[in-house]
ROLUMGU-744529 format. One record per atom (N, C-alpha, C): residue number from 1; residue in one letter; atom name; x, z, y. Coordinates in steps of 0.001 Angstrom, whole numbers, plus 524288, in hexadecimal, padded with zeros to 5 digits. Layout:
<sites>
SITE | resi | resn | name | x | z | y
SITE | NUM | A | CA | X | Z | Y
...
</sites>
This chain:
<sites>
SITE | resi | resn | name | x | z | y
SITE | 1 | M | N | B772E | FAE50 | 4AFA4
SITE | 1 | M | CA | B7B17 | FAB84 | 4AD41
SITE | 1 | M | C | B7ACE | FAC3E | 4A737
SITE | 2 | G | N | B774E | FA94C | 4A54D
SITE | 2 | G | CA | B76E0 | FA95C | 49FC8
SITE | 2 | G | C | B7AE9 | FA6C1 | 49C75
SITE | 3 | S | N | B7B4A | FA887 | 49811
SITE | 3 | S | CA | B7FC5 | FA57C | 4951A
SITE | 3 | S | C | B7D82 | FA147 | 4923C
SITE | 4 | K | N | B7FE9 | F9D3C | 491BD
SITE | 4 | K | CA | B7E78 | F9827 | 48EAE
SITE | 4 | K | C | B7F3B | F9940 | 4891D
SITE | 5 | R | N | B7B30 | F96FB | 485A0
SITE | 5 | R | CA | B7BBA | F970B | 4805D
SITE | 5 | R | C | B7DDA | F920B | 47EA2
SITE | 6 | Y | N | B8174 | F91F1 | 47B4D
SITE | 6 | Y | CA | B8380 | F8D96 | 47904
SITE | 6 | Y | C | B81E6 | F8CD6 | 47396
SITE | 7 | H | N | B7FF7 | F88A8 | 47221
SITE | 7 | H | CA | B7DD1 | F8755 | 46D8D
SITE | 7 | H | C | B8196 | F84DC | 469E2
SITE | 8 | S | N | B82BA | F8674 | 465D4
SITE | 8 | S | CA | B8674 | F83E2 | 46273
SITE | 8 | S | C | B83D8 | F7FF4 | 45EC4
SITE | 9 | K | N | B86F3 | F7BD7 | 45D92
SITE | 9 | K | CA | B84AC | F781C | 459AC
SITE | 9 | K | C | B85BA | F7908 | 45446
SITE | 10 | T | N | B886C | F7E1F | 45323
SITE | 10 | T | CA | B8A35 | F7F6E | 44DE9
SITE | 10 | T | C | B8565 | F7FDC | 44A4A
SITE | 11 | P | N | B8104 | F8225 | 44BD3
SITE | 11 | P | CA | B7D3D | F82A4 | 447E1
SITE | 11 | P | C | B7AC1 | F7D8F | 44589
SITE | 12 | G | N | B7A3C | F79AD | 448A4
SITE | 12 | G | CA | B7931 | F7469 | 44719
SITE | 12 | G | C | B7CEF | F7237 | 44347
SITE | 13 | K | N | B8208 | F72A8 | 444C8
SITE | 13 | K | CA | B85C2 | F70AA | 44132
SITE | 13 | K | C | B865F | F7354 | 43C1A
SITE | 14 | L | N | B8571 | F78B6 | 43C69
SITE | 14 | L | CA | B853F | F7C0F | 4380E
SITE | 14 | L | C | B8116 | F7A8E | 43449
SITE | 15 | N | N | B7C35 | F79B9 | 43648
SITE | 15 | N | CA | B7820 | F786D | 432F3
SITE | 15 | N | C | B7912 | F7303 | 43032
SITE | 16 | Y | N | B7B00 | F6F77 | 43396
SITE | 16 | Y | CA | B7C73 | F6AC3 | 43131
SITE | 16 | Y | C | B809E | F6AAD | 42CD6
SITE | 17 | S | N | B8483 | F6DFE | 42DCE
SITE | 17 | S | CA | B88A1 | F6E74 | 429C3
SITE | 17 | S | C | B85F9 | F7113 | 4252E
SITE | 18 | L | N | B8333 | F7542 | 42511
SITE | 18 | L | CA | B80B4 | F77DE | 420DE
SITE | 18 | L | C | B7D1D | F73F3 | 41DDA
SITE | 19 | F | N | B7A7D | F708F | 4213A
SITE | 19 | F | CA | B76F2 | F6CB0 | 41EA9
SITE | 19 | F | C | B79D2 | F6960 | 41B26
SITE | 20 | C | N | B7E7F | F66AB | 41D67
SITE | 20 | C | CA | B81DC | F635F | 41A6D
SITE | 20 | C | C | B8436 | F661E | 4152D
SITE | 21 | I | N | B85CB | F6ADC | 41625
SITE | 21 | I | CA | B87BD | F6D9F | 41177
SITE | 21 | I | C | B83BB | F6E70 | 40D22
SITE | 22 | G | N | B7E58 | F6EF4 | 40EBC
SITE | 22 | G | CA | B7AE3 | F6F8C | 40B14
SITE | 22 | G | C | B797C | F6A77 | 40863
SITE | 23 | V | N | B7934 | F668F | 40BA1
SITE | 23 | V | CA | B7863 | F617B | 40901
SITE | 23 | V | C | B7CA8 | F5FFE | 40555
SITE | 24 | C | N | B81A7 | F60BD | 40634
SITE | 24 | C | CA | B864F | F5FAE | 40305
SITE | 24 | C | C | B8524 | F62A7 | 3FE43
SITE | 25 | L | N | B83F9 | F6826 | 3FE9A
SITE | 25 | L | CA | B82EC | F6B9D | 3F9A0
SITE | 25 | L | C | B7E87 | F6951 | 3F62F
SITE | 26 | I | N | B7AAD | F67C3 | 3F8D8
SITE | 26 | I | CA | B7614 | F659F | 3F5F2
SITE | 26 | I | C | B77D5 | F608B | 3F299
SITE | 27 | I | N | B7ADA | F5DB1 | 3F517
SITE | 27 | I | CA | B7CB8 | F5881 | 3F207
SITE | 27 | I | C | B809F | F59AA | 3EE8C
SITE | 28 | L | N | B84AA | F5D03 | 3EF61
SITE | 28 | L | CA | B88DB | F5D8B | 3ECA5
SITE | 28 | L | C | B87FE | F61AA | 3E7F6
SITE | 29 | L | N | B849E | F65FB | 3E7D9
SITE | 29 | L | CA | B83E2 | F6995 | 3E443
SITE | 29 | L | C | B820C | F670F | 3DEAC
SITE | 30 | P | N | B7EA9 | F635C | 3DEC1
SITE | 30 | P | CA | B7D44 | F615C | 3D9ED
SITE | 30 | P | C | B8235 | F5EAE | 3D6B2
SITE | 31 | L | N | B85A5 | F5C14 | 3D9F3
SITE | 31 | L | CA | B8A66 | F5A0C | 3D75D
SITE | 31 | L | C | B8DF4 | F5DF1 | 3D4F9
SITE | 32 | C | N | B8DE1 | F62AE | 3D6DF
SITE | 32 | C | CA | B912C | F66B0 | 3D476
SITE | 32 | C | C | B8F22 | F6817 | 3CF3C
SITE | 33 | D | N | B8AA8 | F679E | 3CDDE
SITE | 33 | D | CA | B887F | F68F4 | 3C91C
SITE | 33 | D | C | B8B6E | F662E | 3C479
SITE | 34 | T | N | B8D53 | F61D4 | 3C55A
SITE | 34 | T | CA | B8FE0 | F5F13 | 3C118
SITE | 34 | T | C | B9571 | F6188 | 3BFA1
SITE | 35 | F | N | B9708 | F650D | 3C29A
SITE | 35 | F | CA | B9CBB | F6729 | 3C1E3
SITE | 35 | F | C | B9CCA | F6C6D | 3BEE7
SITE | 36 | N | N | B9818 | F6E61 | 3BDC5
SITE | 36 | N | CA | B9785 | F7374 | 3BAB6
SITE | 36 | N | C | B99C8 | F730A | 3B534
SITE | 37 | L | N | B9C31 | F76DD | 3B421
SITE | 37 | L | CA | B9E53 | F777B | 3AE33
SITE | 37 | L | C | B9A0E | F784A | 3AA64
SITE | 38 | D | N | B9ACD | F763A | 3A565
SITE | 38 | D | CA | B9710 | F7704 | 3A1B2
SITE | 38 | D | C | B9751 | F7C92 | 39F69
SITE | 39 | V | N | B935D | F7FCD | 3A120
SITE | 39 | V | CA | B93B3 | F85A6 | 39F73
SITE | 39 | V | C | B912A | F8660 | 39A15
SITE | 40 | E | N | B8DC8 | F825D | 39902
SITE | 40 | E | CA | B8AA7 | F8331 | 3938B
SITE | 40 | E | C | B8E19 | F8183 | 38ECF
SITE | 41 | N | N | B912F | F7D95 | 38F3C
SITE | 41 | N | CA | B951B | F7C0B | 38B5E
SITE | 41 | N | C | B9A9C | F7BD7 | 38CCD
SITE | 42 | P | N | B9CCF | F7FBB | 38DB4
SITE | 42 | P | CA | BA26E | F8073 | 38FA5
SITE | 42 | P | C | BA642 | F7E61 | 38B7F
SITE | 43 | S | N | BAACF | F7BD0 | 38D40
SITE | 43 | S | CA | BAF20 | F7B3C | 389C0
SITE | 43 | S | C | BB3A2 | F7ECA | 38B60
SITE | 44 | V | N | BB51D | F8195 | 38780
SITE | 44 | V | CA | BB98C | F8593 | 38856
SITE | 44 | V | C | BBE30 | F835A | 38582
SITE | 45 | Y | N | BC282 | F8305 | 38853
SITE | 45 | Y | CA | BC7CD | F816B | 3868F
SITE | 45 | Y | C | BCB55 | F8589 | 38782
SITE | 46 | S | N | BCF69 | F860B | 383B4
SITE | 46 | S | CA | BD358 | F8A8F | 38490
SITE | 46 | S | C | BD835 | F8827 | 382B5
SITE | 47 | G | N | BDC56 | F8ACB | 38447
SITE | 47 | G | CA | BE188 | F894C | 382C1
SITE | 47 | G | C | BE51A | F8E9F | 3818E
SITE | 48 | P | N | BEA1D | F8DD3 | 380B9
SITE | 48 | P | CA | BECFB | F927D | 37FA6
SITE | 48 | P | C | BED82 | F95BE | 384EB
SITE | 49 | N | N | BEEA3 | F9AD1 | 38459
SITE | 49 | N | CA | BEF64 | F9E96 | 388DE
SITE | 49 | N | C | BF3C0 | F9CA1 | 38C04
SITE | 50 | G | N | BF30F | F9C87 | 3911F
SITE | 50 | G | CA | BF74B | F9B4F | 39443
SITE | 50 | G | C | BF7BA | F9535 | 395B3
SITE | 51 | S | N | BF49F | F921F | 39385
SITE | 51 | S | CA | BF585 | F8C93 | 393D5
SITE | 51 | S | C | BF291 | F89F7 | 39858
SITE | 52 | Y | N | BF006 | F8D7A | 39BA5
SITE | 52 | Y | CA | BEC2B | F8B9A | 39FB7
SITE | 52 | Y | C | BE8C2 | F877B | 39DD4
SITE | 53 | F | N | BE759 | F872A | 3990B
SITE | 53 | F | CA | BE3A1 | F82FE | 3979F
SITE | 53 | F | C | BDE93 | F8383 | 39A22
SITE | 54 | G | N | BDCF6 | F7F3D | 39BFD
SITE | 54 | G | CA | BD77E | F7F15 | 39E49
SITE | 54 | G | C | BD774 | F7EA0 | 3A441
SITE | 55 | Y | N | BDB90 | F7EAB | 3A6F5
SITE | 55 | Y | CA | BDB47 | F7DD7 | 3AC3D
SITE | 55 | Y | C | BDB24 | F7811 | 3ADF7
SITE | 56 | S | N | BD77D | F752D | 3AC0D
SITE | 56 | S | CA | BD7FF | F6FAD | 3ACEE
SITE | 56 | S | C | BD20D | F6DD2 | 3ABDC
SITE | 57 | V | N | BD139 | F692B | 3ACFF
SITE | 57 | V | CA | BCBF8 | F6691 | 3ABD2
SITE | 57 | V | C | BCD88 | F620A | 3A7EE
SITE | 58 | E | N | BCB89 | F61DF | 3A337
SITE | 58 | E | CA | BCC7C | F5DD7 | 39FDF
SITE | 58 | E | C | BC81F | F59C3 | 39F6C
SITE | 59 | F | N | BC917 | F54FE | 39FCC
SITE | 59 | F | CA | BC534 | F509E | 39EBE
SITE | 59 | F | C | BC564 | F4E67 | 3991F
SITE | 60 | Y | N | BC0E8 | F4E42 | 396E1
SITE | 60 | Y | CA | BC0BA | F4C1F | 3917D
SITE | 60 | Y | C | BBC16 | F49B7 | 390C7
SITE | 61 | L | N | BBBEF | F4633 | 38C99
SITE | 61 | L | CA | BB726 | F437B | 38AD2
SITE | 61 | L | C | BB478 | F4660 | 386A2
SITE | 62 | T | N | BAF45 | F4764 | 38744
SITE | 62 | T | CA | BAC8E | F498D | 38388
SITE | 62 | T | C | BAA39 | F4615 | 37F63
SITE | 63 | N | N | BA702 | F4762 | 37BE2
SITE | 63 | N | CA | BA4C7 | F441B | 377BC
SITE | 63 | N | C | BA15D | F401D | 37A24
SITE | 64 | S | N | B9ECA | F4170 | 37E8F
SITE | 64 | S | CA | B9B10 | F3DC4 | 38131
SITE | 64 | S | C | B9E6F | F3A40 | 384C3
SITE | 65 | S | N | BA380 | F39FE | 38476
SITE | 65 | S | CA | BA68D | F36A3 | 38773
SITE | 65 | S | C | BA579 | F372E | 38D8D
SITE | 66 | R | N | BA3A9 | F3BA0 | 38F72
SITE | 66 | R | CA | BA2E2 | F3D14 | 39464
SITE | 66 | R | C | BA78C | F4012 | 3964B
SITE | 67 | R | N | BA9C2 | F3E7E | 39A95
SITE | 67 | R | CA | BAE1F | F4168 | 39D1F
SITE | 67 | R | C | BACD4 | F46E7 | 39F45
SITE | 68 | E | N | BAEC5 | F4A05 | 39DD1
SITE | 68 | E | CA | BADBA | F4FC6 | 39FC0
SITE | 68 | E | C | BB292 | F52B0 | 3A12A
SITE | 69 | S | N | BB1F2 | F5683 | 3A450
SITE | 69 | S | CA | BB6C5 | F5A49 | 3A571
SITE | 69 | S | C | BB4D2 | F5FBF | 3A45B
SITE | 70 | R | N | BB8EA | F62BC | 3A22A
SITE | 70 | R | CA | BB79C | F67F1 | 3A140
SITE | 70 | R | C | BBB8D | F6B4D | 3A403
SITE | 71 | V | N | BBA9F | F6FB2 | 3A595
SITE | 71 | V | CA | BBE2B | F731E | 3A895
SITE | 71 | V | C | BBF58 | F76E3 | 3A418
SITE | 72 | K | N | BC4AE | F7781 | 3A3B2
SITE | 72 | K | CA | BC66C | F7B82 | 39FD5
SITE | 72 | K | C | BC7A0 | F803D | 3A286
SITE | 73 | R | N | BC7E3 | F84B1 | 3A030
SITE | 73 | R | CA | BC8FE | F88FE | 3A215
SITE | 73 | R | C | BCD04 | F8BE1 | 39EEC
SITE | 74 | A | N | BD05A | F8F67 | 3A178
SITE | 74 | A | CA | BD4B1 | F9218 | 39E79
SITE | 74 | A | C | BD27E | F9640 | 39AEB
SITE | 75 | S | N | BD49F | F9725 | 39710
SITE | 75 | S | CA | BD2EC | F9B2F | 39358
SITE | 75 | S | C | BD4F6 | F9FE3 | 39490
</sites>
């Protein structure tokens, strides 16, 4: 009276899921590069103490008429 072995389909589904996640990462990671902050030429803004200046994203036009956004940080 031997015991029957039951084979689960989980390894195949797991491999397929990991493959799909890998493909998504390969496709989407290059797109994330455009959202990096400019660490070589930072813009630092400050306001009076206690004003919570900088907890926002400001849109403005530069000299090149290109639309940019800068993330301000509190001082």
